PDB file of N, CA, C and O in Angstrom:
ATOM      1  N   MET A   1      12.447  12.842  -3.883  1.00  0.00           N
ATOM      2  CA  MET A   1      11.064  12.409  -3.894  1.00  0.00           C
ATOM      3  C   MET A   1      10.926  11.129  -4.728  1.00  0.00           C
ATOM      4  O   MET A   1      10.188  10.216  -4.357  1.00  0.00           O
ATOM      5  N   ARG A   2      11.634  11.074  -5.841  1.00  0.00           N
ATOM      6  CA  ARG A   2      11.580   9.895  -6.718  1.00  0.00           C
ATOM      7  C   ARG A   2      11.959   8.625  -5.949  1.00  0.00           C
ATOM      8  O   ARG A   2      11.281   7.605  -6.071  1.00  0.00           O
ATOM      9  N   ASN A   3      13.021   8.680  -5.168  1.00  0.00           N
ATOM     10  CA  ASN A   3      13.466   7.504  -4.416  1.00  0.00           C
ATOM     11  C   ASN A   3      12.431   7.055  -3.394  1.00  0.00           C
ATOM     12  O   ASN A   3      12.201   5.858  -3.222  1.00  0.00           O
ATOM     13  N   ILE A   4      11.816   8.003  -2.727  1.00  0.00           N
ATOM     14  CA  ILE A   4      10.798   7.671  -1.729  1.00  0.00           C
ATOM     15  C   ILE A   4       9.596   7.011  -2.395  1.00  0.00           C
ATOM     16  O   ILE A   4       9.086   6.004  -1.904  1.00  0.00           O
ATOM     17  N   VAL A   5       9.153   7.567  -3.491  1.00  0.00           N
ATOM     18  CA  VAL A   5       8.006   7.005  -4.212  1.00  0.00           C
ATOM     19  C   VAL A   5       8.332   5.601  -4.722  1.00  0.00           C
ATOM     20  O   VAL A   5       7.492   4.705  -4.645  1.00  0.00           O
ATOM     21  N   GLU A   6       9.531   5.405  -5.236  1.00  0.00           N
ATOM     22  CA  GLU A   6       9.929   4.076  -5.713  1.00  0.00           C
ATOM     23  C   GLU A   6       9.926   3.060  -4.574  1.00  0.00           C
ATOM     24  O   GLU A   6       9.506   1.918  -4.762  1.00  0.00           O
ATOM     25  N   GLU A   7      10.387   3.462  -3.410  1.00  0.00           N
ATOM     26  CA  GLU A   7      10.396   2.558  -2.259  1.00  0.00           C
ATOM     27  C   GLU A   7       8.977   2.236  -1.799  1.00  0.00           C
ATOM     28  O   GLU A   7       8.682   1.095  -1.444  1.00  0.00           O
ATOM     29  N   ILE A   8       8.112   3.226  -1.804  1.00  0.00           N
ATOM     30  CA  ILE A   8       6.717   2.990  -1.425  1.00  0.00           C
ATOM     31  C   ILE A   8       6.068   2.016  -2.407  1.00  0.00           C
ATOM     32  O   ILE A   8       5.363   1.097  -1.991  1.00  0.00           O
ATOM     33  N   LYS A   9       6.297   2.208  -3.688  1.00  0.00           N
ATOM     34  CA  LYS A   9       5.766   1.288  -4.693  1.00  0.00           C
ATOM     35  C   LYS A   9       6.296  -0.122  -4.459  1.00  0.00           C
ATOM     36  O   LYS A   9       5.544  -1.094  -4.529  1.00  0.00           O
ATOM     37  N   PHE A  10       7.586  -0.230  -4.184  1.00  0.00           N
ATOM     38  CA  PHE A  10       8.204  -1.532  -3.934  1.00  0.00           C
ATOM     39  C   PHE A  10       7.553  -2.225  -2.732  1.00  0.00           C
ATOM     40  O   PHE A  10       7.258  -3.419  -2.786  1.00  0.00           O
ATOM     41  N   VAL A  11       7.333  -1.484  -1.663  1.00  0.00           N
ATOM     42  CA  VAL A  11       6.733  -2.059  -0.456  1.00  0.00           C
ATOM     43  C   VAL A  11       5.312  -2.545  -0.733  1.00  0.00           C
ATOM     44  O   VAL A  11       4.942  -3.641  -0.313  1.00  0.00           O
ATOM     45  N   ILE A  12       4.526  -1.754  -1.424  1.00  0.00           N
ATOM     46  CA  ILE A  12       3.141  -2.148  -1.728  1.00  0.00           C
ATOM     47  C   ILE A  12       3.117  -3.391  -2.600  1.00  0.00           C
ATOM     48  O   ILE A  12       2.393  -4.343  -2.309  1.00  0.00           O
ATOM     49  N   ILE A  13       3.899  -3.388  -3.664  1.00  0.00           N
ATOM     50  CA  ILE A  13       3.914  -4.521  -4.606  1.00  0.00           C
ATOM     51  C   ILE A  13       4.433  -5.784  -3.921  1.00  0.00           C
ATOM     52  O   ILE A  13       3.840  -6.853  -4.062  1.00  0.00           O
ATOM     53  N   THR A  14       5.530  -5.669  -3.185  1.00  0.00           N
ATOM     54  CA  THR A  14       6.125  -6.820  -2.519  1.00  0.00           C
ATOM     55  C   THR A  14       5.180  -7.394  -1.467  1.00  0.00           C
ATOM     56  O   THR A  14       5.017  -8.611  -1.371  1.00  0.00           O
ATOM     57  N   SER A  15       4.572  -6.534  -0.697  1.00  0.00           N
ATOM     58  CA  SER A  15       3.644  -6.985   0.329  1.00  0.00           C
ATOM     59  C   SER A  15       2.445  -7.708  -0.282  1.00  0.00           C
ATOM     60  O   SER A  15       2.008  -8.737   0.234  1.00  0.00           O
ATOM     61  N   SER A  16       1.922  -7.178  -1.363  1.00  0.00           N
ATOM     62  CA  SER A  16       0.791  -7.811  -2.037  1.00  0.00           C
ATOM     63  C   SER A  16       1.166  -9.180  -2.591  1.00  0.00           C
ATOM     64  O   SER A  16       0.378 -10.122  -2.498  1.00  0.00           O
ATOM     65  N   LYS A  17       2.357  -9.301  -3.165  1.00  0.00           N
ATOM     66  CA  LYS A  17       2.813 -10.590  -3.691  1.00  0.00           C
ATOM     67  C   LYS A  17       2.961 -11.616  -2.575  1.00  0.00           C
ATOM     68  O   LYS A  17       2.555 -12.768  -2.733  1.00  0.00           O
ATOM     69  N   ARG A  18       3.536 -11.208  -1.454  1.00  0.00           N
ATOM     70  CA  ARG A  18       3.690 -12.122  -0.321  1.00  0.00           C
ATOM     71  C   ARG A  18       2.334 -12.575   0.196  1.00  0.00           C
ATOM     72  O   ARG A  18       2.155 -13.742   0.546  1.00  0.00           O
ATOM     73  N   MET A  19       1.399 -11.672   0.243  1.00  0.00           N
ATOM     74  CA  MET A  19       0.065 -12.000   0.719  1.00  0.00           C
ATOM     75  C   MET A  19      -0.571 -13.063  -0.166  1.00  0.00           C
ATOM     76  O   MET A  19      -1.194 -13.996   0.342  1.00  0.00           O
ATOM     77  N   ARG A  20      -0.427 -12.939  -1.463  1.00  0.00           N
ATOM     78  CA  ARG A  20      -0.997 -13.940  -2.375  1.00  0.00           C
ATOM     79  C   ARG A  20      -0.340 -15.297  -2.175  1.00  0.00           C
ATOM     80  O   ARG A  20      -1.013 -16.325  -2.246  1.00  0.00           O
ATOM     81  N   LYS A  21       0.977 -15.314  -1.925  1.00  0.00           N
ATOM     82  CA  LYS A  21       1.676 -16.580  -1.696  1.00  0.00           C
ATOM     83  C   LYS A  21       1.235 -17.245  -0.399  1.00  0.00           C
ATOM     84  O   LYS A  21       1.134 -18.470  -0.326  1.00  0.00           O
ATOM     85  N   ARG A  22       0.972 -16.435   0.624  1.00  0.00           N
ATOM     86  CA  ARG A  22       0.582 -16.972   1.932  1.00  0.00           C
ATOM     87  C   ARG A  22      -0.874 -17.396   1.985  1.00  0.00           C
ATOM     88  O   ARG A  22      -1.286 -18.062   2.935  1.00  0.00           O
ATOM     89  N   ALA A  23      -1.645 -17.033   1.009  1.00  0.00           N
ATOM     90  CA  ALA A  23      -3.079 -17.294   1.027  1.00  0.00           C
ATOM     91  C   ALA A  23      -3.421 -18.787   0.960  1.00  0.00           C
ATOM     92  O   ALA A  23      -4.593 -19.151   1.049  1.00  0.00           O
ATOM     93  N   LYS A  24      -2.436 -19.637   0.808  1.00  0.00           N
ATOM     94  CA  LYS A  24      -2.691 -21.066   0.662  1.00  0.00           C
ATOM     95  C   LYS A  24      -3.167 -21.727   1.949  1.00  0.00           C
ATOM     96  O   LYS A  24      -3.982 -22.648   1.890  1.00  0.00           O
ATOM     97  N   SER A  25      -2.692 -21.296   3.088  1.00  0.00           N
ATOM     98  CA  SER A  25      -3.158 -21.889   4.337  1.00  0.00           C
ATOM     99  C   SER A  25      -3.929 -20.861   5.150  1.00  0.00           C
ATOM    100  O   SER A  25      -3.635 -19.667   5.087  1.00  0.00           O
ATOM    101  N   ALA A  26      -4.910 -21.321   5.909  1.00  0.00           N
ATOM    102  CA  ALA A  26      -5.774 -20.418   6.674  1.00  0.00           C
ATOM    103  C   ALA A  26      -4.975 -19.624   7.702  1.00  0.00           C
ATOM    104  O   ALA A  26      -5.171 -18.415   7.827  1.00  0.00           O
ATOM    105  N   LYS A  27      -4.086 -20.272   8.435  1.00  0.00           N
ATOM    106  CA  LYS A  27      -3.305 -19.585   9.459  1.00  0.00           C
ATOM    107  C   LYS A  27      -2.375 -18.561   8.822  1.00  0.00           C
ATOM    108  O   LYS A  27      -2.298 -17.421   9.279  1.00  0.00           O
ATOM    109  N   ALA A  28      -1.686 -18.953   7.793  1.00  0.00           N
ATOM    110  CA  ALA A  28      -0.774 -18.034   7.111  1.00  0.00           C
ATOM    111  C   ALA A  28      -1.546 -16.875   6.513  1.00  0.00           C
ATOM    112  O   ALA A  28      -1.059 -15.745   6.486  1.00  0.00           O
ATOM    113  N   LYS A  29      -2.748 -17.153   6.033  1.00  0.00           N
ATOM    114  CA  LYS A  29      -3.570 -16.103   5.445  1.00  0.00           C
ATOM    115  C   LYS A  29      -3.919 -15.063   6.504  1.00  0.00           C
ATOM    116  O   LYS A  29      -3.848 -13.862   6.243  1.00  0.00           O
ATOM    117  N   TYR A  30      -4.294 -15.520   7.698  1.00  0.00           N
ATOM    118  CA  TYR A  30      -4.652 -14.604   8.785  1.00  0.00           C
ATOM    119  C   TYR A  30      -3.450 -13.775   9.221  1.00  0.00           C
ATOM    120  O   TYR A  30      -3.545 -12.554   9.343  1.00  0.00           O
ATOM    121  N   ILE A  31      -2.330 -14.430   9.453  1.00  0.00           N
ATOM    122  CA  ILE A  31      -1.109 -13.735   9.874  1.00  0.00           C
ATOM    123  C   ILE A  31      -0.655 -12.782   8.782  1.00  0.00           C
ATOM    124  O   ILE A  31      -0.290 -11.640   9.062  1.00  0.00           O
ATOM    125  N   GLY A  32      -0.675 -13.243   7.545  1.00  0.00           N
ATOM    126  CA  GLY A  32      -0.270 -12.409   6.423  1.00  0.00           C
ATOM    127  C   GLY A  32      -1.159 -11.189   6.272  1.00  0.00           C
ATOM    128  O   GLY A  32      -0.676 -10.103   5.952  1.00  0.00           O
ATOM    129  N   ALA A  33      -2.455 -11.358   6.499  1.00  0.00           N
ATOM    130  CA  ALA A  33      -3.387 -10.241   6.376  1.00  0.00           C
ATOM    131  C   ALA A  33      -3.092  -9.188   7.433  1.00  0.00           C
ATOM    132  O   ALA A  33      -3.142  -7.990   7.154  1.00  0.00           O
ATOM    133  N   GLU A  34      -2.784  -9.635   8.650  1.00  0.00           N
ATOM    134  CA  GLU A  34      -2.449  -8.684   9.714  1.00  0.00           C
ATOM    135  C   GLU A  34      -1.180  -7.913   9.367  1.00  0.00           C
ATOM    136  O   GLU A  34      -1.132  -6.689   9.496  1.00  0.00           O
ATOM    137  N   LYS A  35      -0.163  -8.629   8.931  1.00  0.00           N
ATOM    138  CA  LYS A  35       1.104  -7.985   8.578  1.00  0.00           C
ATOM    139  C   LYS A  35       0.919  -7.036   7.403  1.00  0.00           C
ATOM    140  O   LYS A  35       1.454  -5.927   7.397  1.00  0.00           O
ATOM    141  N   LYS A  36       0.158  -7.481   6.410  1.00  0.00           N
ATOM    142  CA  LYS A  36      -0.079  -6.637   5.239  1.00  0.00           C
ATOM    143  C   LYS A  36      -0.769  -5.351   5.656  1.00  0.00           C
ATOM    144  O   LYS A  36      -0.424  -4.270   5.178  1.00  0.00           O
ATOM    145  N   GLN A  37      -1.750  -5.470   6.552  1.00  0.00           N
ATOM    146  CA  GLN A  37      -2.456  -4.273   6.986  1.00  0.00           C
ATOM    147  C   GLN A  37      -1.517  -3.332   7.730  1.00  0.00           C
ATOM    148  O   GLN A  37      -1.602  -2.115   7.570  1.00  0.00           O
ATOM    149  N   GLU A  38      -0.624  -3.889   8.541  1.00  0.00           N
ATOM    150  CA  GLU A  38       0.357  -3.052   9.241  1.00  0.00           C
ATOM    151  C   GLU A  38       1.240  -2.308   8.244  1.00  0.00           C
ATOM    152  O   GLU A  38       1.514  -1.119   8.406  1.00  0.00           O
ATOM    153  N   VAL A  39       1.677  -3.017   7.219  1.00  0.00           N
ATOM    154  CA  VAL A  39       2.516  -2.405   6.187  1.00  0.00           C
ATOM    155  C   VAL A  39       1.746  -1.307   5.474  1.00  0.00           C
ATOM    156  O   VAL A  39       2.267  -0.209   5.275  1.00  0.00           O
ATOM    157  N   PHE A  40       0.507  -1.594   5.089  1.00  0.00           N
ATOM    158  CA  PHE A  40      -0.284  -0.601   4.375  1.00  0.00           C
ATOM    159  C   PHE A  40      -0.622   0.596   5.259  1.00  0.00           C
ATOM    160  O   PHE A  40      -0.706   1.723   4.770  1.00  0.00           O
ATOM    161  N   ASP A  41      -0.817   0.361   6.555  1.00  0.00           N
ATOM    162  CA  ASP A  41      -1.037   1.491   7.473  1.00  0.00           C
ATOM    163  C   ASP A  41       0.186   2.400   7.487  1.00  0.00           C
ATOM    164  O   ASP A  41       0.063   3.624   7.455  1.00  0.00           O
ATOM    165  N   GLU A  42       1.356   1.793   7.536  1.00  0.00           N
ATOM    166  CA  GLU A  42       2.598   2.574   7.537  1.00  0.00           C
ATOM    167  C   GLU A  42       2.780   3.324   6.220  1.00  0.00           C
ATOM    168  O   GLU A  42       3.200   4.481   6.212  1.00  0.00           O
ATOM    169  N   VAL A  43       2.467   2.667   5.116  1.00  0.00           N
ATOM    170  CA  VAL A  43       2.563   3.313   3.805  1.00  0.00           C
ATOM    171  C   VAL A  43       1.595   4.496   3.737  1.00  0.00           C
ATOM    172  O   VAL A  43       1.944   5.563   3.232  1.00  0.00           O
ATOM    173  N   GLY A  44       0.387   4.300   4.245  1.00  0.00           N
ATOM    174  CA  GLY A  44      -0.587   5.390   4.266  1.00  0.00           C
ATOM    175  C   GLY A  44      -0.090   6.575   5.090  1.00  0.00           C
ATOM    176  O   GLY A  44      -0.267   7.732   4.707  1.00  0.00           O
ATOM    177  N   ASP A  45       0.536   6.267   6.230  1.00  0.00           N
ATOM    178  CA  ASP A  45       1.104   7.328   7.063  1.00  0.00           C
ATOM    179  C   ASP A  45       2.214   8.072   6.321  1.00  0.00           C
ATOM    180  O   ASP A  45       2.287   9.301   6.358  1.00  0.00           O
ATOM    181  N   CYS A  46       3.074   7.312   5.650  1.00  0.00           N
ATOM    182  CA  CYS A  46       4.177   7.934   4.891  1.00  0.00           C
ATOM    183  C   CYS A  46       3.635   8.849   3.791  1.00  0.00           C
ATOM    184  O   CYS A  46       4.111   9.969   3.606  1.00  0.00           O
ATOM    185  N   LEU A  47       2.640   8.355   3.074  1.00  0.00           N
ATOM    186  CA  LEU A  47       2.070   9.161   1.993  1.00  0.00           C
ATOM    187  C   LEU A  47       1.438  10.438   2.543  1.00  0.00           C
ATOM    188  O   LEU A  47       1.620  11.520   1.984  1.00  0.00           O
ATOM    189  N   GLY A  48       0.702  10.303   3.629  1.00  0.00           N
ATOM    190  CA  GLY A  48       0.097  11.477   4.237  1.00  0.00           C
ATOM    191  C   GLY A  48       1.140  12.491   4.677  1.00  0.00           C
ATOM    192  O   GLY A  48       0.958  13.698   4.524  1.00  0.00           O
ATOM    193  N   THR A  49       2.235  11.979   5.226  1.00  0.00           N
ATOM    194  CA  THR A  49       3.317  12.848   5.676  1.00  0.00           C
ATOM    195  C   THR A  49       3.989  13.550   4.501  1.00  0.00           C
ATOM    196  O   THR A  49       4.395  14.706   4.625  1.00  0.00           O
ATOM    197  N   LEU A  50       4.110  12.880   3.382  1.00  0.00           N
ATOM    198  CA  LEU A  50       4.726  13.474   2.195  1.00  0.00           C
ATOM    199  C   LEU A  50       3.825  14.508   1.525  1.00  0.00           C
ATOM    200  O   LEU A  50       4.279  15.581   1.127  1.00  0.00           O
ATOM    201  N   VAL A  51       2.566  14.175   1.409  1.00  0.00           N
ATOM    202  CA  VAL A  51       1.653  15.016   0.652  1.00  0.00           C
ATOM    203  C   VAL A  51       1.458  16.383   1.314  1.00  0.00           C
ATOM    204  O   VAL A  51       1.449  17.408   0.633  1.00  0.00           O
ATOM    205  N   LYS A  52       1.304  16.396   2.611  1.00  0.00           N
ATOM    206  CA  LYS A  52       1.011  17.666   3.298  1.00  0.00           C
ATOM    207  C   LYS A  52       2.073  18.737   3.036  1.00  0.00           C
ATOM    208  O   LYS A  52       1.727  19.808   2.539  1.00  0.00           O
ATOM    209  N   PRO A  53       3.342  18.496   3.345  1.00  0.00           N
ATOM    210  CA  PRO A  53       4.327  19.571   3.160  1.00  0.00           C
ATOM    211  C   PRO A  53       4.883  19.688   1.735  1.00  0.00           C
ATOM    212  O   PRO A  53       5.414  20.735   1.363  1.00  0.00           O
ATOM    213  N   PHE A  54       4.765  18.619   0.937  1.00  0.00           N
ATOM    214  CA  PHE A  54       5.412  18.608  -0.378  1.00  0.00           C
ATOM    215  C   PHE A  54       4.417  18.428  -1.514  1.00  0.00           C
ATOM    216  O   PHE A  54       4.696  17.700  -2.467  1.00  0.00           O
ATOM    217  N   LYS A  55       3.281  19.065  -1.431  1.00  0.00           N
ATOM    218  CA  LYS A  55       2.228  18.879  -2.432  1.00  0.00           C
ATOM    219  C   LYS A  55       2.736  19.053  -3.857  1.00  0.00           C
ATOM    220  O   LYS A  55       2.494  18.195  -4.706  1.00  0.00           O
ATOM    221  N   ALA A  56       3.425  20.130  -4.127  1.00  0.00           N
ATOM    222  CA  ALA A  56       3.895  20.414  -5.486  1.00  0.00           C
ATOM    223  C   ALA A  56       4.928  19.384  -5.948  1.00  0.00           C
ATOM    224  O   ALA A  56       4.893  18.947  -7.098  1.00  0.00           O
ATOM    225  N   SER A  57       5.828  19.003  -5.077  1.00  0.00           N
ATOM    226  CA  SER A  57       6.861  18.029  -5.433  1.00  0.00           C
ATOM    227  C   SER A  57       6.287  16.627  -5.591  1.00  0.00           C
ATOM    228  O   SER A  57       6.757  15.840  -6.414  1.00  0.00           O
ATOM    229  N   PHE A  58       5.273  16.326  -4.800  1.00  0.00           N
ATOM    230  CA  PHE A  58       4.683  14.987  -4.808  1.00  0.00           C
ATOM    231  C   PHE A  58       3.703  14.797  -5.955  1.00  0.00           C
ATOM    232  O   PHE A  58       3.531  13.682  -6.448  1.00  0.00           O
ATOM    233  N   SER A  59       3.078  15.848  -6.371  1.00  0.00           N
ATOM    234  CA  SER A  59       2.034  15.800  -7.387  1.00  0.00           C
ATOM    235  C   SER A  59       2.391  14.998  -8.643  1.00  0.00           C
ATOM    236  O   SER A  59       1.560  14.209  -9.095  1.00  0.00           O
ATOM    237  N   PRO A  60       3.583  15.158  -9.228  1.00  0.00           N
ATOM    238  CA  PRO A  60       3.906  14.393 -10.437  1.00  0.00           C
ATOM    239  C   PRO A  60       3.941  12.874 -10.235  1.00  0.00           C
ATOM    240  O   PRO A  60       3.847  12.119 -11.203  1.00  0.00           O
ATOM    241  N   PHE A  61       4.073  12.432  -9.002  1.00  0.00           N
ATOM    242  CA  PHE A  61       4.184  11.002  -8.720  1.00  0.00           C
ATOM    243  C   PHE A  61       2.851  10.378  -8.335  1.00  0.00           C
ATOM    244  O   PHE A  61       2.745   9.158  -8.208  1.00  0.00           O
ATOM    245  N   PHE A  62       1.847  11.202  -8.152  1.00  0.00           N
ATOM    246  CA  PHE A  62       0.560  10.705  -7.672  1.00  0.00           C
ATOM    247  C   PHE A  62      -0.058   9.671  -8.619  1.00  0.00           C
ATOM    248  O   PHE A  62      -0.502   8.614  -8.171  1.00  0.00           O
ATOM    249  N   ASP A  63      -0.090   9.966  -9.919  1.00  0.00           N
ATOM    250  CA  ASP A  63      -0.680   9.028 -10.891  1.00  0.00           C
ATOM    251  C   ASP A  63       0.052   7.694 -10.884  1.00  0.00           C
ATOM    252  O   ASP A  63      -0.562   6.636 -11.026  1.00  0.00           O
ATOM    253  N   GLU A  64       1.348   7.752 -10.722  1.00  0.00           N
ATOM    254  CA  GLU A  64       2.172   6.550 -10.679  1.00  0.00           C
ATOM    255  C   GLU A  64       1.762   5.657  -9.503  1.00  0.00           C
ATOM    256  O   GLU A  64       1.619   4.443  -9.653  1.00  0.00           O
ATOM    257  N   LEU A  65       1.582   6.261  -8.360  1.00  0.00           N
ATOM    258  CA  LEU A  65       1.165   5.518  -7.172  1.00  0.00           C
ATOM    259  C   LEU A  65      -0.287   5.088  -7.261  1.00  0.00           C
ATOM    260  O   LEU A  65      -0.658   4.026  -6.761  1.00  0.00           O
ATOM    261  N   LEU A  66      -1.097   5.900  -7.889  1.00  0.00           N
ATOM    262  CA  LEU A  66      -2.513   5.590  -8.003  1.00  0.00           C
ATOM    263  C   LEU A  66      -2.748   4.263  -8.718  1.00  0.00           C
ATOM    264  O   LEU A  66      -3.664   3.526  -8.356  1.00  0.00           O
ATOM    265  N   MET A  67      -1.947   3.952  -9.711  1.00  0.00           N
ATOM    266  CA  MET A  67      -2.086   2.691 -10.445  1.00  0.00           C
ATOM    267  C   MET A  67      -1.896   1.488  -9.520  1.00  0.00           C
ATOM    268  O   MET A  67      -2.487   0.431  -9.742  1.00  0.00           O
ATOM    269  N   ILE A  68      -1.076   1.649  -8.491  1.00  0.00           N
ATOM    270  CA  ILE A  68      -0.814   0.562  -7.564  1.00  0.00           C
ATOM    271  C   ILE A  68      -1.837   0.549  -6.428  1.00  0.00           C
ATOM    272  O   ILE A  68      -2.230  -0.515  -5.950  1.00  0.00           O
ATOM    273  N   ILE A  69      -2.256   1.716  -6.010  1.00  0.00           N
ATOM    274  CA  ILE A  69      -3.160   1.835  -4.866  1.00  0.00           C
ATOM    275  C   ILE A  69      -4.621   1.598  -5.253  1.00  0.00           C
ATOM    276  O   ILE A  69      -5.390   1.056  -4.459  1.00  0.00           O
ATOM    277  N   GLU A  70      -5.002   1.996  -6.452  1.00  0.00           N
ATOM    278  CA  GLU A  70      -6.398   1.912  -6.876  1.00  0.00           C
ATOM    279  C   GLU A  70      -7.012   0.511  -6.725  1.00  0.00           C
ATOM    280  O   GLU A  70      -8.165   0.411  -6.306  1.00  0.00           O
ATOM    281  N   PRO A  71      -6.295  -0.571  -7.047  1.00  0.00           N
ATOM    282  CA  PRO A  71      -6.891  -1.902  -6.859  1.00  0.00           C
ATOM    283  C   PRO A  71      -7.277  -2.202  -5.409  1.00  0.00           C
ATOM    284  O   PRO A  71      -8.092  -3.092  -5.163  1.00  0.00           O
ATOM    285  N   MET A  72      -6.712  -1.486  -4.460  1.00  0.00           N
ATOM    286  CA  MET A  72      -7.041  -1.691  -3.049  1.00  0.00           C
ATOM    287  C   MET A  72      -8.429  -1.146  -2.714  1.00  0.00           C
ATOM    288  O   MET A  72      -8.929  -1.390  -1.616  1.00  0.00           O
ATOM    289  N   TRP A  73      -9.056  -0.420  -3.625  1.00  0.00           N
ATOM    290  CA  TRP A  73     -10.370   0.154  -3.388  1.00  0.00           C
ATOM    291  C   TRP A  73     -11.495  -0.761  -3.859  1.00  0.00           C
ATOM    292  O   TRP A  73     -12.667  -0.394  -3.777  1.00  0.00           O
ATOM    293  N   GLY A  74     -11.150  -1.941  -4.350  1.00  0.00           N
ATOM    294  CA  GLY A  74     -12.147  -2.853  -4.891  1.00  0.00           C
ATOM    295  C   GLY A  74     -13.171  -3.311  -3.865  1.00  0.00           C
ATOM    296  O   GLY A  74     -12.914  -3.280  -2.662  1.00  0.00           O
ATOM    297  N   LYS A  75     -14.321  -3.730  -4.345  1.00  0.00           N
ATOM    298  CA  LYS A  75     -15.421  -4.154  -3.475  1.00  0.00           C
ATOM    299  C   LYS A  75     -15.047  -5.356  -2.606  1.00  0.00           C
ATOM    300  O   LYS A  75     -15.571  -5.507  -1.502  1.00  0.00           O
ATOM    301  N   LYS A  76     -14.153  -6.205  -3.092  1.00  0.00           N
ATOM    302  CA  LYS A  76     -13.777  -7.400  -2.336  1.00  0.00           C
ATOM    303  C   LYS A  76     -12.734  -7.097  -1.251  1.00  0.00           C
ATOM    304  O   LYS A  76     -12.376  -7.981  -0.474  1.00  0.00           O
ATOM    305  N   LYS A  77     -12.264  -5.896  -1.199  1.00  0.00           N
ATOM    306  CA  LYS A  77     -11.253  -5.516  -0.216  1.00  0.00           C
ATOM    307  C   LYS A  77     -11.923  -5.140   1.099  1.00  0.00           C
ATOM    308  O   LYS A  77     -13.083  -4.730   1.123  1.00  0.00           O
ATOM    309  N   THR A  78     -11.183  -5.286   2.186  1.00  0.00           N
ATOM    310  CA  THR A  78     -11.724  -4.931   3.492  1.00  0.00           C
ATOM    311  C   THR A  78     -11.813  -3.421   3.624  1.00  0.00           C
ATOM    312  O   THR A  78     -11.201  -2.676   2.858  1.00  0.00           O
ATOM    313  N   ALA A  79     -12.583  -2.987   4.605  1.00  0.00           N
ATOM    314  CA  ALA A  79     -12.711  -1.545   4.856  1.00  0.00           C
ATOM    315  C   ALA A  79     -11.346  -0.947   5.192  1.00  0.00           C
ATOM    316  O   ALA A  79     -11.051   0.183   4.802  1.00  0.00           O
ATOM    317  N   LYS A  80     -10.515  -1.697   5.913  1.00  0.00           N
ATOM    318  CA  LYS A  80      -9.184  -1.203   6.272  1.00  0.00           C
ATOM    319  C   LYS A  80      -8.313  -1.013   5.038  1.00  0.00           C
ATOM    320  O   LYS A  80      -7.581  -0.029   4.928  1.00  0.00           O
ATOM    321  N   GLU A  81      -8.399  -1.975   4.100  1.00  0.00           N
ATOM    322  CA  GLU A  81      -7.607  -1.843   2.875  1.00  0.00           C
ATOM    323  C   GLU A  81      -8.061  -0.628   2.074  1.00  0.00           C
ATOM    324  O   GLU A  81      -7.234   0.123   1.557  1.00  0.00           O
ATOM    325  N   ARG A  82      -9.346  -0.440   1.973  1.00  0.00           N
ATOM    326  CA  ARG A  82      -9.862   0.715   1.226  1.00  0.00           C
ATOM    327  C   ARG A  82      -9.465   2.026   1.928  1.00  0.00           C
ATOM    328  O   ARG A  82      -9.145   3.015   1.269  1.00  0.00           O
ATOM    329  N   LYS A  83      -9.488   2.022   3.233  1.00  0.00           N
ATOM    330  CA  LYS A  83      -9.129   3.220   3.997  1.00  0.00           C
ATOM    331  C   LYS A  83      -7.676   3.614   3.732  1.00  0.00           C
ATOM    332  O   LYS A  83      -7.363   4.793   3.563  1.00  0.00           O
ATOM    333  N   THR A  84      -6.811   2.634   3.700  1.00  0.00           N
ATOM    334  CA  THR A  84      -5.396   2.903   3.451  1.00  0.00           C
ATOM    335  C   THR A  84      -5.228   3.586   2.115  1.00  0.00           C
ATOM    336  O   THR A  84      -4.105   3.898   1.718  1.00  0.00           O
TER     337      THR A  84
END
C-alpha cells in the first residue's frame, strides 16, 4: 500500500508542477489542463479502487494524501478539479 500511495503522490505533484510550467502560453495551458485533468481522473479512479476493498489498510495513508489533494478543492479550481 505504501508504494501505491507514494506513486499516487508522485503523479499528483509532478502533474501539478508540469501544469505550472506550461501555463506560460495559452495553447500549452489548454493542452496541459486537458492532460492534467486526465491524470487526475485516473488518480481519482485509482484512489476509489483502493479505498473500497482496502479501507483499513488505506486509512493510515489518507492524511498524507489529503495534504496534496486538499489544495485542489480551492475556489479558483475548476469543478472537475474539485470533483477529482
